[in-house]
PyMOL Python script that loads the backbone (N, CA, C, O; Angstrom):
from pymol import cmd

cmd.read_pdbstr("""\
ATOM      1  N   UNK A   1       3.711  11.814  -4.709  1.00  0.00           N
ATOM      2  CA  UNK A   1       2.590  11.243  -5.428  1.00  0.00           C
ATOM      3  C   UNK A   1       2.462   9.772  -5.026  1.00  0.00           C
ATOM      4  O   UNK A   1       3.447   9.034  -4.976  1.00  0.00           O
ATOM      5  N   UNK A   2       1.221   9.369  -4.741  1.00  0.00           N
ATOM      6  CA  UNK A   2       0.934   7.987  -4.359  1.00  0.00           C
ATOM      7  C   UNK A   2      -0.102   7.454  -5.336  1.00  0.00           C
ATOM      8  O   UNK A   2      -1.238   7.926  -5.375  1.00  0.00           O
ATOM      9  N   UNK A   3       0.307   6.462  -6.124  1.00  0.00           N
ATOM     10  CA  UNK A   3      -0.587   5.830  -7.090  1.00  0.00           C
ATOM     11  C   UNK A   3      -0.997   4.470  -6.561  1.00  0.00           C
ATOM     12  O   UNK A   3      -0.152   3.603  -6.336  1.00  0.00           O
ATOM     13  N   UNK A   4      -2.295   4.283  -6.362  1.00  0.00           N
ATOM     14  CA  UNK A   4      -2.852   2.985  -6.020  1.00  0.00           C
ATOM     15  C   UNK A   4      -3.337   2.404  -7.347  1.00  0.00           C
ATOM     16  O   UNK A   4      -4.427   2.724  -7.821  1.00  0.00           O
ATOM     17  N   UNK A   5      -2.509   1.550  -7.932  1.00  0.00           N
ATOM     18  CA  UNK A   5      -2.727   1.067  -9.292  1.00  0.00           C
ATOM     19  C   UNK A   5      -4.117   0.445  -9.414  1.00  0.00           C
ATOM     20  O   UNK A   5      -4.512  -0.412  -8.623  1.00  0.00           O
ATOM     21  N   UNK A   6      -4.845   0.909 -10.434  1.00  0.00           N
ATOM     22  CA  UNK A   6      -6.199   0.426 -10.663  1.00  0.00           C
ATOM     23  C   UNK A   6      -7.256   1.157  -9.867  1.00  0.00           C
ATOM     24  O   UNK A   6      -8.442   0.849  -9.987  1.00  0.00           O
ATOM     25  N   UNK A   7      -6.844   2.141  -9.037  1.00  0.00           N
ATOM     26  CA  UNK A   7      -7.799   2.842  -8.189  1.00  0.00           C
ATOM     27  C   UNK A   7      -7.676   4.343  -8.332  1.00  0.00           C
ATOM     28  O   UNK A   7      -8.514   4.967  -8.983  1.00  0.00           O
ATOM     29  N   UNK A   8      -6.646   4.946  -7.736  1.00  0.00           N
ATOM     30  CA  UNK A   8      -6.522   6.412  -7.750  1.00  0.00           C
ATOM     31  C   UNK A   8      -5.089   6.833  -7.574  1.00  0.00           C
ATOM     32  O   UNK A   8      -4.231   6.042  -7.183  1.00  0.00           O
ATOM     33  N   UNK A   9      -4.840   8.106  -7.870  1.00  0.00           N
ATOM     34  CA  UNK A   9      -3.551   8.747  -7.615  1.00  0.00           C
ATOM     35  C   UNK A   9      -3.804   9.964  -6.752  1.00  0.00           C
ATOM     36  O   UNK A   9      -4.696  10.764  -7.035  1.00  0.00           O
ATOM     37  N   UNK A  10      -3.008  10.102  -5.690  1.00  0.00           N
ATOM     38  CA  UNK A  10      -3.123  11.242  -4.788  1.00  0.00           C
ATOM     39  C   UNK A  10      -1.797  11.995  -4.848  1.00  0.00           C
ATOM     40  O   UNK A  10      -0.732  11.399  -4.687  1.00  0.00           O
ATOM     41  N   UNK A  11      -1.863  13.303  -5.079  1.00  0.00           N
ATOM     42  CA  UNK A  11      -0.647  14.103  -5.244  1.00  0.00           C
ATOM     43  C   UNK A  11      -0.514  15.121  -4.123  1.00  0.00           C
ATOM     44  O   UNK A  11      -1.474  15.809  -3.778  1.00  0.00           O
ATOM     45  N   UNK A  12       0.677  15.209  -3.562  1.00  0.00           N
ATOM     46  CA  UNK A  12       0.981  16.209  -2.551  1.00  0.00           C
ATOM     47  C   UNK A  12       0.761  15.706  -1.133  1.00  0.00           C
ATOM     48  O   UNK A  12      -0.122  14.887  -0.877  1.00  0.00           O
ATOM     49  N   UNK A  13       1.585  16.212  -0.212  1.00  0.00           N
ATOM     50  CA  UNK A  13       1.517  15.796   1.196  1.00  0.00           C
ATOM     51  C   UNK A  13       0.141  16.050   1.800  1.00  0.00           C
ATOM     52  O   UNK A  13      -0.414  15.186   2.479  1.00  0.00           O
ATOM     53  N   UNK A  14      -0.399  17.221   1.555  1.00  0.00           N
ATOM     54  CA  UNK A  14      -1.698  17.573   2.146  1.00  0.00           C
ATOM     55  C   UNK A  14      -2.791  16.627   1.659  1.00  0.00           C
ATOM     56  O   UNK A  14      -3.581  16.122   2.457  1.00  0.00           O
ATOM     57  N   UNK A  15      -2.836  16.385   0.342  1.00  0.00           N
ATOM     58  CA  UNK A  15      -3.862  15.498  -0.225  1.00  0.00           C
ATOM     59  C   UNK A  15      -3.706  14.075   0.301  1.00  0.00           C
ATOM     60  O   UNK A  15      -4.701  13.402   0.570  1.00  0.00           O
ATOM     61  N   UNK A  16      -2.464  13.613   0.450  1.00  0.00           N
ATOM     62  CA  UNK A  16      -2.230  12.265   0.974  1.00  0.00           C
ATOM     63  C   UNK A  16      -2.695  12.177   2.428  1.00  0.00           C
ATOM     64  O   UNK A  16      -3.342  11.205   2.816  1.00  0.00           O
ATOM     65  N   UNK A  17      -2.367  13.186   3.226  1.00  0.00           N
ATOM     66  CA  UNK A  17      -2.817  13.194   4.632  1.00  0.00           C
ATOM     67  C   UNK A  17      -4.334  13.208   4.730  1.00  0.00           C
ATOM     68  O   UNK A  17      -4.906  12.495   5.554  1.00  0.00           O
ATOM     69  N   UNK A  18      -4.994  14.009   3.901  1.00  0.00           N
ATOM     70  CA  UNK A  18      -6.459  14.072   3.904  1.00  0.00           C
ATOM     71  C   UNK A  18      -7.053  12.722   3.499  1.00  0.00           C
ATOM     72  O   UNK A  18      -8.008  12.253   4.119  1.00  0.00           O
ATOM     73  N   UNK A  19      -6.488  12.094   2.458  1.00  0.00           N
ATOM     74  CA  UNK A  19      -7.001  10.798   2.008  1.00  0.00           C
ATOM     75  C   UNK A  19      -6.811   9.748   3.104  1.00  0.00           C
ATOM     76  O   UNK A  19      -7.719   8.961   3.371  1.00  0.00           O
ATOM     77  N   UNK A  20      -5.640   9.733   3.736  1.00  0.00           N
ATOM     78  CA  UNK A  20      -5.390   8.767   4.806  1.00  0.00           C
ATOM     79  C   UNK A  20      -6.313   9.022   5.989  1.00  0.00           C
ATOM     80  O   UNK A  20      -6.735   8.076   6.655  1.00  0.00           O
ATOM     81  N   UNK A  21      -6.634  10.289   6.261  1.00  0.00           N
ATOM     82  CA  UNK A  21      -7.547  10.627   7.344  1.00  0.00           C
ATOM     83  C   UNK A  21      -8.967  10.161   7.083  1.00  0.00           C
ATOM     84  O   UNK A  21      -9.753  10.012   8.019  1.00  0.00           O
ATOM     85  N   UNK A  22      -9.307   9.929   5.822  1.00  0.00           N
ATOM     86  CA  UNK A  22     -10.649   9.462   5.483  1.00  0.00           C
ATOM     87  C   UNK A  22     -10.781   7.944   5.578  1.00  0.00           C
ATOM     88  O   UNK A  22     -11.877   7.402   5.440  1.00  0.00           O
ATOM     89  N   UNK A  23      -9.671   7.265   5.812  1.00  0.00           N
ATOM     90  CA  UNK A  23      -9.668   5.798   5.881  1.00  0.00           C
ATOM     91  C   UNK A  23     -10.275   5.346   7.209  1.00  0.00           C
ATOM     92  O   UNK A  23     -10.400   6.136   8.145  1.00  0.00           O
ATOM     93  N   UNK A  24     -10.650   4.068   7.281  1.00  0.00           N
ATOM     94  CA  UNK A  24     -11.169   3.532   8.549  1.00  0.00           C
ATOM     95  C   UNK A  24     -10.158   3.770   9.675  1.00  0.00           C
ATOM     96  O   UNK A  24      -8.955   3.872   9.435  1.00  0.00           O
ATOM     97  N   UNK A  25     -10.667   3.854  10.898  1.00  0.00           N
ATOM     98  CA  UNK A  25      -9.829   4.160  12.052  1.00  0.00           C
ATOM     99  C   UNK A  25      -8.735   3.111  12.237  1.00  0.00           C
ATOM    100  O   UNK A  25      -7.609   3.451  12.602  1.00  0.00           O
ATOM    101  N   UNK A  26      -9.051   1.855  11.992  1.00  0.00           N
ATOM    102  CA  UNK A  26      -8.081   0.782  12.204  1.00  0.00           C
ATOM    103  C   UNK A  26      -7.203   0.609  10.962  1.00  0.00           C
ATOM    104  O   UNK A  26      -7.711   0.277   9.891  1.00  0.00           O
ATOM    105  N   UNK A  27      -5.886   0.830  11.094  1.00  0.00           N
ATOM    106  CA  UNK A  27      -5.011   0.683   9.925  1.00  0.00           C
ATOM    107  C   UNK A  27      -4.820  -0.782   9.549  1.00  0.00           C
ATOM    108  O   UNK A  27      -5.010  -1.666  10.385  1.00  0.00           O
ATOM    109  N   UNK A  28      -4.443  -1.048   8.287  1.00  0.00           N
ATOM    110  CA  UNK A  28      -4.165  -2.431   7.881  1.00  0.00           C
ATOM    111  C   UNK A  28      -3.002  -3.001   8.680  1.00  0.00           C
ATOM    112  O   UNK A  28      -2.169  -2.258   9.200  1.00  0.00           O
ATOM    113  N   UNK A  29      -2.953  -4.320   8.770  1.00  0.00           N
ATOM    114  CA  UNK A  29      -1.844  -5.011   9.430  1.00  0.00           C
ATOM    115  C   UNK A  29      -0.999  -5.659   8.332  1.00  0.00           C
ATOM    116  O   UNK A  29      -1.511  -6.419   7.510  1.00  0.00           O
ATOM    117  N   UNK A  30       0.301  -5.350   8.328  1.00  0.00           N
ATOM    118  CA  UNK A  30       1.207  -5.779   7.264  1.00  0.00           C
ATOM    119  C   UNK A  30       2.174  -6.855   7.724  1.00  0.00           C
ATOM    120  O   UNK A  30       2.610  -6.870   8.875  1.00  0.00           O
ATOM    121  N   UNK A  31       2.499  -7.749   6.810  1.00  0.00           N
ATOM    122  CA  UNK A  31       3.614  -8.670   6.936  1.00  0.00           C
ATOM    123  C   UNK A  31       4.520  -8.374   5.751  1.00  0.00           C
ATOM    124  O   UNK A  31       4.073  -8.406   4.605  1.00  0.00           O
ATOM    125  N   UNK A  32       5.786  -8.088   6.015  1.00  0.00           N
ATOM    126  CA  UNK A  32       6.736  -7.793   4.943  1.00  0.00           C
ATOM    127  C   UNK A  32       7.545  -9.053   4.667  1.00  0.00           C
ATOM    128  O   UNK A  32       8.259  -9.547   5.540  1.00  0.00           O
ATOM    129  N   UNK A  33       7.428  -9.572   3.443  1.00  0.00           N
ATOM    130  CA  UNK A  33       8.199 -10.758   3.057  1.00  0.00           C
ATOM    131  C   UNK A  33       9.620 -10.384   2.651  1.00  0.00           C
ATOM    132  O   UNK A  33      10.564 -11.115   2.953  1.00  0.00           O
ATOM    133  N   UNK A  34       9.779  -9.237   1.960  1.00  0.00           N
ATOM    134  CA  UNK A  34      11.109  -8.818   1.518  1.00  0.00           C
ATOM    135  C   UNK A  34      11.096  -7.336   1.175  1.00  0.00           C
ATOM    136  O   UNK A  34      10.059  -6.763   0.838  1.00  0.00           O
ATOM    137  N   UNK A  35      12.274  -6.732   1.268  1.00  0.00           N
ATOM    138  CA  UNK A  35      12.512  -5.363   0.812  1.00  0.00           C
ATOM    139  C   UNK A  35      13.725  -5.439  -0.111  1.00  0.00           C
ATOM    140  O   UNK A  35      14.762  -5.995   0.250  1.00  0.00           O
ATOM    141  N   UNK A  36      13.579  -4.870  -1.308  1.00  0.00           N
ATOM    142  CA  UNK A  36      14.640  -4.904  -2.306  1.00  0.00           C
ATOM    143  C   UNK A  36      14.934  -3.466  -2.712  1.00  0.00           C
ATOM    144  O   UNK A  36      14.016  -2.715  -3.038  1.00  0.00           O
ATOM    145  N   UNK A  37      16.204  -3.077  -2.695  1.00  0.00           N
ATOM    146  CA  UNK A  37      16.576  -1.721  -3.066  1.00  0.00           C
ATOM    147  C   UNK A  37      17.551  -1.705  -4.224  1.00  0.00           C
ATOM    148  O   UNK A  37      18.393  -2.593  -4.357  1.00  0.00           O
ATOM    149  N   UNK A  38      17.427  -0.669  -5.075  1.00  0.00           N
ATOM    150  CA  UNK A  38      18.348  -0.480  -6.183  1.00  0.00           C
ATOM    151  C   UNK A  38      18.340   0.990  -6.570  1.00  0.00           C
ATOM    152  O   UNK A  38      17.331   1.499  -7.059  1.00  0.00           O
ATOM    153  N   UNK A  39      19.450   1.672  -6.356  1.00  0.00           N
ATOM    154  CA  UNK A  39      19.533   3.084  -6.705  1.00  0.00           C
ATOM    155  C   UNK A  39      18.529   3.908  -5.925  1.00  0.00           C
ATOM    156  O   UNK A  39      18.533   3.891  -4.695  1.00  0.00           O
ATOM    157  N   UNK A  40      17.666   4.633  -6.632  1.00  0.00           N
ATOM    158  CA  UNK A  40      16.662   5.491  -6.007  1.00  0.00           C
ATOM    159  C   UNK A  40      15.357   4.760  -5.706  1.00  0.00           C
ATOM    160  O   UNK A  40      14.375   5.390  -5.314  1.00  0.00           O
ATOM    161  N   UNK A  41      15.333   3.436  -5.884  1.00  0.00           N
ATOM    162  CA  UNK A  41      14.095   2.673  -5.718  1.00  0.00           C
ATOM    163  C   UNK A  41      14.221   1.627  -4.614  1.00  0.00           C
ATOM    164  O   UNK A  41      15.285   1.048  -4.395  1.00  0.00           O
ATOM    165  N   UNK A  42      13.111   1.405  -3.932  1.00  0.00           N
ATOM    166  CA  UNK A  42      12.996   0.311  -2.964  1.00  0.00           C
ATOM    167  C   UNK A  42      11.610  -0.297  -3.140  1.00  0.00           C
ATOM    168  O   UNK A  42      10.630   0.408  -3.376  1.00  0.00           O
ATOM    169  N   UNK A  43      11.552  -1.604  -3.022  1.00  0.00           N
ATOM    170  CA  UNK A  43      10.289  -2.331  -3.169  1.00  0.00           C
ATOM    171  C   UNK A  43      10.077  -3.186  -1.931  1.00  0.00           C
ATOM    172  O   UNK A  43      10.995  -3.854  -1.456  1.00  0.00           O
ATOM    173  N   UNK A  44       8.853  -3.158  -1.416  1.00  0.00           N
ATOM    174  CA  UNK A  44       8.478  -4.021  -0.292  1.00  0.00           C
ATOM    175  C   UNK A  44       7.244  -4.800  -0.714  1.00  0.00           C
ATOM    176  O   UNK A  44       6.336  -4.249  -1.337  1.00  0.00           O
ATOM    177  N   UNK A  45       7.213  -6.096  -0.371  1.00  0.00           N
ATOM    178  CA  UNK A  45       6.027  -6.876  -0.698  1.00  0.00           C
ATOM    179  C   UNK A  45       5.733  -7.881   0.399  1.00  0.00           C
ATOM    180  O   UNK A  45       6.605  -8.276   1.173  1.00  0.00           O
ATOM    181  N   UNK A  46       4.458  -8.281   0.436  1.00  0.00           N
ATOM    182  CA  UNK A  46       4.028  -9.241   1.442  1.00  0.00           C
ATOM    183  C   UNK A  46       2.520  -9.337   1.485  1.00  0.00           C
ATOM    184  O   UNK A  46       1.845  -9.183   0.467  1.00  0.00           O
ATOM    185  N   UNK A  47       1.998  -9.594   2.670  1.00  0.00           N
ATOM    186  CA  UNK A  47       0.554  -9.754   2.858  1.00  0.00           C
ATOM    187  C   UNK A  47       0.050  -8.737   3.857  1.00  0.00           C
ATOM    188  O   UNK A  47       0.817  -8.189   4.648  1.00  0.00           O
ATOM    189  N   UNK A  48      -1.248  -8.490   3.813  1.00  0.00           N
ATOM    190  CA  UNK A  48      -1.862  -7.583   4.778  1.00  0.00           C
ATOM    191  C   UNK A  48      -3.311  -7.987   4.990  1.00  0.00           C
ATOM    192  O   UNK A  48      -3.918  -8.651   4.149  1.00  0.00           O
ATOM    193  N   UNK A  49      -3.849  -7.578   6.117  1.00  0.00           N
ATOM    194  CA  UNK A  49      -5.275  -7.732   6.373  1.00  0.00           C
ATOM    195  C   UNK A  49      -5.844  -6.347   6.605  1.00  0.00           C
ATOM    196  O   UNK A  49      -5.202  -5.483   7.202  1.00  0.00           O
ATOM    197  N   UNK A  50      -7.059  -6.154   6.122  1.00  0.00           N
ATOM    198  CA  UNK A  50      -7.684  -4.846   6.219  1.00  0.00           C
ATOM    199  C   UNK A  50      -9.157  -5.034   6.532  1.00  0.00           C
ATOM    200  O   UNK A  50      -9.822  -5.901   5.966  1.00  0.00           O
ATOM    201  N   UNK A  51      -9.660  -4.204   7.447  1.00  0.00           N
ATOM    202  CA  UNK A  51     -11.066  -4.264   7.807  1.00  0.00           C
ATOM    203  C   UNK A  51     -11.904  -3.726   6.646  1.00  0.00           C
ATOM    204  O   UNK A  51     -11.639  -2.642   6.127  1.00  0.00           O
ATOM    205  N   UNK A  52     -12.919  -4.499   6.246  1.00  0.00           N
ATOM    206  CA  UNK A  52     -13.811  -4.118   5.155  1.00  0.00           C
ATOM    207  C   UNK A  52     -14.932  -3.226   5.690  1.00  0.00           C
ATOM    208  O   UNK A  52     -15.101  -3.086   6.901  1.00  0.00           O
ATOM    209  N   UNK A  53     -15.689  -2.630   4.782  1.00  0.00           N
ATOM    210  CA  UNK A  53     -16.782  -1.737   5.172  1.00  0.00           C
ATOM    211  C   UNK A  53     -17.829  -2.444   6.025  1.00  0.00           C
ATOM    212  O   UNK A  53     -18.458  -1.824   6.884  1.00  0.00           O
ATOM    213  N   UNK A  54     -18.017  -3.763   5.785  1.00  0.00           N
ATOM    214  CA  UNK A  54     -19.025  -4.504   6.545  1.00  0.00           C
ATOM    215  C   UNK A  54     -18.504  -5.008   7.892  1.00  0.00           C
ATOM    216  O   UNK A  54     -19.227  -5.684   8.624  1.00  0.00           O
ATOM    217  N   UNK A  55     -17.231  -4.675   8.224  1.00  0.00           N
ATOM    218  CA  UNK A  55     -16.659  -5.079   9.505  1.00  0.00           C
ATOM    219  C   UNK A  55     -15.833  -6.351   9.443  1.00  0.00           C
ATOM    220  O   UNK A  55     -15.089  -6.649  10.377  1.00  0.00           O
ATOM    221  N   UNK A  56     -15.950  -7.109   8.352  1.00  0.00           N
ATOM    222  CA  UNK A  56     -15.143  -8.320   8.216  1.00  0.00           C
ATOM    223  C   UNK A  56     -13.696  -7.933   7.902  1.00  0.00           C
ATOM    224  O   UNK A  56     -13.415  -6.786   7.554  1.00  0.00           O
ATOM    225  N   UNK A  57     -12.790  -8.891   8.027  1.00  0.00           N
ATOM    226  CA  UNK A  57     -11.378  -8.646   7.745  1.00  0.00           C
ATOM    227  C   UNK A  57     -11.014  -9.374   6.461  1.00  0.00           C
ATOM    228  O   UNK A  57     -11.236 -10.579   6.337  1.00  0.00           O
ATOM    229  N   UNK A  58     -10.455  -8.639   5.508  1.00  0.00           N
ATOM    230  CA  UNK A  58     -10.104  -9.221   4.220  1.00  0.00           C
ATOM    231  C   UNK A  58      -8.606  -9.415   4.071  1.00  0.00           C
ATOM    232  O   UNK A  58      -7.822  -8.555   4.473  1.00  0.00           O
ATOM    233  N   UNK A  59      -8.198 -10.561   3.484  1.00  0.00           N
ATOM    234  CA  UNK A  59      -6.776 -10.815   3.247  1.00  0.00           C
ATOM    235  C   UNK A  59      -6.347 -10.259   1.875  1.00  0.00           C
ATOM    236  O   UNK A  59      -7.071 -10.391   0.888  1.00  0.00           O
ATOM    237  N   UNK A  60      -5.178  -9.645   1.835  1.00  0.00           N
ATOM    238  CA  UNK A  60      -4.648  -9.050   0.608  1.00  0.00           C
ATOM    239  C   UNK A  60      -3.165  -9.363   0.475  1.00  0.00           C
ATOM    240  O   UNK A  60      -2.496  -9.679   1.459  1.00  0.00           O
ATOM    241  N   UNK A  61      -2.663  -9.273  -0.741  1.00  0.00           N
ATOM    242  CA  UNK A  61      -1.226  -9.261  -1.013  1.00  0.00           C
ATOM    243  C   UNK A  61      -0.904  -7.899  -1.604  1.00  0.00           C
ATOM    244  O   UNK A  61      -1.732  -7.309  -2.299  1.00  0.00           O
ATOM    245  N   UNK A  62       0.299  -7.395  -1.330  1.00  0.00           N
ATOM    246  CA  UNK A  62       0.669  -6.062  -1.814  1.00  0.00           C
ATOM    247  C   UNK A  62       2.111  -6.042  -2.300  1.00  0.00           C
ATOM    248  O   UNK A  62       2.927  -6.888  -1.935  1.00  0.00           O
ATOM    249  N   UNK A  63       2.394  -5.057  -3.128  1.00  0.00           N
ATOM    250  CA  UNK A  63       3.748  -4.725  -3.535  1.00  0.00           C
ATOM    251  C   UNK A  63       3.809  -3.209  -3.640  1.00  0.00           C
ATOM    252  O   UNK A  63       3.066  -2.612  -4.419  1.00  0.00           O
ATOM    253  N   UNK A  64       4.681  -2.585  -2.868  1.00  0.00           N
ATOM    254  CA  UNK A  64       4.858  -1.135  -2.887  1.00  0.00           C
ATOM    255  C   UNK A  64       6.220  -0.817  -3.496  1.00  0.00           C
ATOM    256  O   UNK A  64       7.236  -1.382  -3.091  1.00  0.00           O
ATOM    257  N   UNK A  65       6.235   0.094  -4.473  1.00  0.00           N
ATOM    258  CA  UNK A  65       7.475   0.522  -5.116  1.00  0.00           C
ATOM    259  C   UNK A  65       7.679   1.995  -4.770  1.00  0.00           C
ATOM    260  O   UNK A  65       6.879   2.848  -5.154  1.00  0.00           O
ATOM    261  N   UNK A  66       8.747   2.283  -4.049  1.00  0.00           N
ATOM    262  CA  UNK A  66       9.073   3.633  -3.605  1.00  0.00           C
ATOM    263  C   UNK A  66      10.183   4.210  -4.483  1.00  0.00           C
ATOM    264  O   UNK A  66      11.124   3.506  -4.851  1.00  0.00           O
ATOM    265  N   UNK A  67      10.063   5.497  -4.815  1.00  0.00           N
ATOM    266  CA  UNK A  67      11.155   6.216  -5.480  1.00  0.00           C
ATOM    267  C   UNK A  67      11.590   7.343  -4.554  1.00  0.00           C
ATOM    268  O   UNK A  67      10.768   8.119  -4.067  1.00  0.00           O
ATOM    269  N   UNK A  68      12.885   7.418  -4.322  1.00  0.00           N
ATOM    270  CA  UNK A  68      13.455   8.412  -3.414  1.00  0.00           C
ATOM    271  C   UNK A  68      14.200   9.484  -4.184  1.00  0.00           C
ATOM    272  O   UNK A  68      14.739   9.236  -5.262  1.00  0.00           O
ATOM    273  N   UNK A  69      14.222  10.666  -3.621  1.00  0.00           N
ATOM    274  CA  UNK A  69      15.098  11.748  -4.066  1.00  0.00           C
ATOM    275  C   UNK A  69      15.795  12.214  -2.802  1.00  0.00           C
ATOM    276  O   UNK A  69      15.193  12.869  -1.951  1.00  0.00           O
ATOM    277  N   UNK A  70      17.077  11.868  -2.687  1.00  0.00           N
ATOM    278  CA  UNK A  70      17.775  12.102  -1.424  1.00  0.00           C
ATOM    279  C   UNK A  70      17.172  11.204  -0.364  1.00  0.00           C
ATOM    280  O   UNK A  70      17.062   9.994  -0.562  1.00  0.00           O
ATOM    281  N   UNK A  71      16.776  11.789   0.771  1.00  0.00           N
ATOM    282  CA  UNK A  71      16.193  10.990   1.854  1.00  0.00           C
ATOM    283  C   UNK A  71      14.670  11.102   1.905  1.00  0.00           C
ATOM    284  O   UNK A  71      14.058  10.743   2.911  1.00  0.00           O
ATOM    285  N   UNK A  72      14.055  11.595   0.835  1.00  0.00           N
ATOM    286  CA  UNK A  72      12.602  11.774   0.809  1.00  0.00           C
ATOM    287  C   UNK A  72      11.945  10.852  -0.216  1.00  0.00           C
ATOM    288  O   UNK A  72      12.481  10.620  -1.300  1.00  0.00           O
ATOM    289  N   UNK A  73      10.783  10.337   0.147  1.00  0.00           N
ATOM    290  CA  UNK A  73       9.976   9.560  -0.804  1.00  0.00           C
ATOM    291  C   UNK A  73       9.275  10.563  -1.706  1.00  0.00           C
ATOM    292  O   UNK A  73       8.554  11.436  -1.222  1.00  0.00           O
ATOM    293  N   UNK A  74       9.482  10.445  -3.025  1.00  0.00           N
ATOM    294  CA  UNK A  74       8.840  11.362  -3.956  1.00  0.00           C
ATOM    295  C   UNK A  74       7.740  10.685  -4.770  1.00  0.00           C
ATOM    296  O   UNK A  74       6.935  11.353  -5.419  1.00  0.00           O
ATOM    297  N   UNK A  75       7.714   9.357  -4.730  1.00  0.00           N
ATOM    298  CA  UNK A  75       6.666   8.633  -5.454  1.00  0.00           C
ATOM    299  C   UNK A  75       6.484   7.255  -4.834  1.00  0.00           C
ATOM    300  O   UNK A  75       7.447   6.611  -4.418  1.00  0.00           O
ATOM    301  N   UNK A  76       5.239   6.821  -4.782  1.00  0.00           N
ATOM    302  CA  UNK A  76       4.911   5.488  -4.291  1.00  0.00           C
ATOM    303  C   UNK A  76       3.850   4.894  -5.205  1.00  0.00           C
ATOM    304  O   UNK A  76       2.816   5.512  -5.458  1.00  0.00           O
ATOM    305  N   UNK A  77       4.119   3.675  -5.701  1.00  0.00           N
ATOM    306  CA  UNK A  77       3.115   2.925  -6.461  1.00  0.00           C
ATOM    307  C   UNK A  77       2.764   1.696  -5.645  1.00  0.00           C
ATOM    308  O   UNK A  77       3.638   0.911  -5.278  1.00  0.00           O
ATOM    309  N   UNK A  78       1.475   1.534  -5.361  1.00  0.00           N
ATOM    310  CA  UNK A  78       0.996   0.416  -4.553  1.00  0.00           C
ATOM    311  C   UNK A  78       0.138  -0.501  -5.412  1.00  0.00           C
ATOM    312  O   UNK A  78      -0.831  -0.069  -6.036  1.00  0.00           O
ATOM    313  N   UNK A  79       0.509  -1.759  -5.430  1.00  0.00           N
ATOM    314  CA  UNK A  79      -0.260  -2.797  -6.115  1.00  0.00           C
ATOM    315  C   UNK A  79      -0.865  -3.672  -5.028  1.00  0.00           C
ATOM    316  O   UNK A  79      -0.132  -4.259  -4.233  1.00  0.00           O
ATOM    317  N   UNK A  80      -2.177  -3.769  -4.980  1.00  0.00           N
ATOM    318  CA  UNK A  80      -2.864  -4.528  -3.932  1.00  0.00           C
ATOM    319  C   UNK A  80      -3.918  -5.403  -4.584  1.00  0.00           C
ATOM    320  O   UNK A  80      -4.714  -4.930  -5.395  1.00  0.00           O
ATOM    321  N   UNK A  81      -3.923  -6.692  -4.225  1.00  0.00           N
ATOM    322  CA  UNK A  81      -4.970  -7.588  -4.716  1.00  0.00           C
ATOM    323  C   UNK A  81      -5.557  -8.350  -3.537  1.00  0.00           C
ATOM    324  O   UNK A  81      -4.848  -8.725  -2.603  1.00  0.00           O
ATOM    325  N   UNK A  82      -6.854  -8.571  -3.600  1.00  0.00           N
ATOM    326  CA  UNK A  82      -7.505  -9.346  -2.552  1.00  0.00           C
ATOM    327  C   UNK A  82      -7.245 -10.814  -2.804  1.00  0.00           C
ATOM    328  O   UNK A  82      -7.367 -11.290  -3.933  1.00  0.00           O
ATOM    329  N   UNK A  83      -6.883 -11.538  -1.747  1.00  0.00           N
ATOM    330  CA  UNK A  83      -6.628 -12.964  -1.857  1.00  0.00           C
ATOM    331  C   UNK A  83      -7.957 -13.701  -1.796  1.00  0.00           C
ATOM    332  O   UNK A  83      -8.838 -13.353  -1.011  1.00  0.00           O
ATOM    333  N   UNK A  84      -8.088 -14.700  -2.613  1.00  0.00           N
ATOM    334  CA  UNK A  84      -9.281 -15.541  -2.662  1.00  0.00           C
ATOM    335  C   UNK A  84      -8.950 -16.903  -2.077  1.00  0.00           C
ATOM    336  O   UNK A  84      -7.833 -17.398  -2.230  1.00  0.00           O
ATOM    337  N   UNK A  85      -9.926 -17.509  -1.404  1.00  0.00           N
ATOM    338  CA  UNK A  85      -9.741 -18.866  -0.910  1.00  0.00           C
ATOM    339  C   UNK A  85      -9.725 -19.814  -2.098  1.00  0.00           C
ATOM    340  O   UNK A  85     -10.611 -19.772  -2.952  1.00  0.00           O
ATOM    341  N   UNK A  86      -8.714 -20.665  -2.144  1.00  0.00           N
ATOM    342  CA  UNK A  86      -8.596 -21.647  -3.210  1.00  0.00           C
ATOM    343  C   UNK A  86      -8.424 -23.012  -2.554  1.00  0.00           C
ATOM    344  O   UNK A  86      -7.520 -23.199  -1.740  1.00  0.00           O
ATOM    345  N   UNK A  87      -9.269 -23.947  -2.895  1.00  0.00           N
ATOM    346  CA  UNK A  87      -9.153 -25.303  -2.350  1.00  0.00           C
ATOM    347  C   UNK A  87      -8.121 -26.077  -3.141  1.00  0.00           C
ATOM    348  O   UNK A  87      -8.031 -25.962  -4.364  1.00  0.00           O
ATOM    349  N   UNK A  88      -7.314 -26.897  -2.394  1.00  0.00           N
ATOM    350  CA  UNK A  88      -6.368 -27.810  -3.002  1.00  0.00           C
ATOM    351  C   UNK A  88      -5.215 -27.146  -3.574  1.00  0.00           C
ATOM    352  O   UNK A  88      -4.332 -27.806  -4.123  1.00  0.00           O
TER     353      UNK A  88
END
""", "prot")
cmd.dss("prot")
cmd.show_as("cartoon", "prot")
cmd.util.cbc("prot")
cmd.orient("prot")
């Protein structure tokens, strides 16, 4: 299960593959600031850029929280916010 907090939840491998296949051809570009693990959980956070529908590139910050069962990811929660230009 993949929950994009504030947007949607996609359940099952097939549904996730179909949803990812519907995304723009160019994948986002990620910068990972840190990865933190504890027990069955791992968290990665940083910045990313993603092509918008109008062709422009938007800056975002993200935090992904993964839950594992053995060596498989069984749940992912993604928190993504668009970065705004702030002067000063």
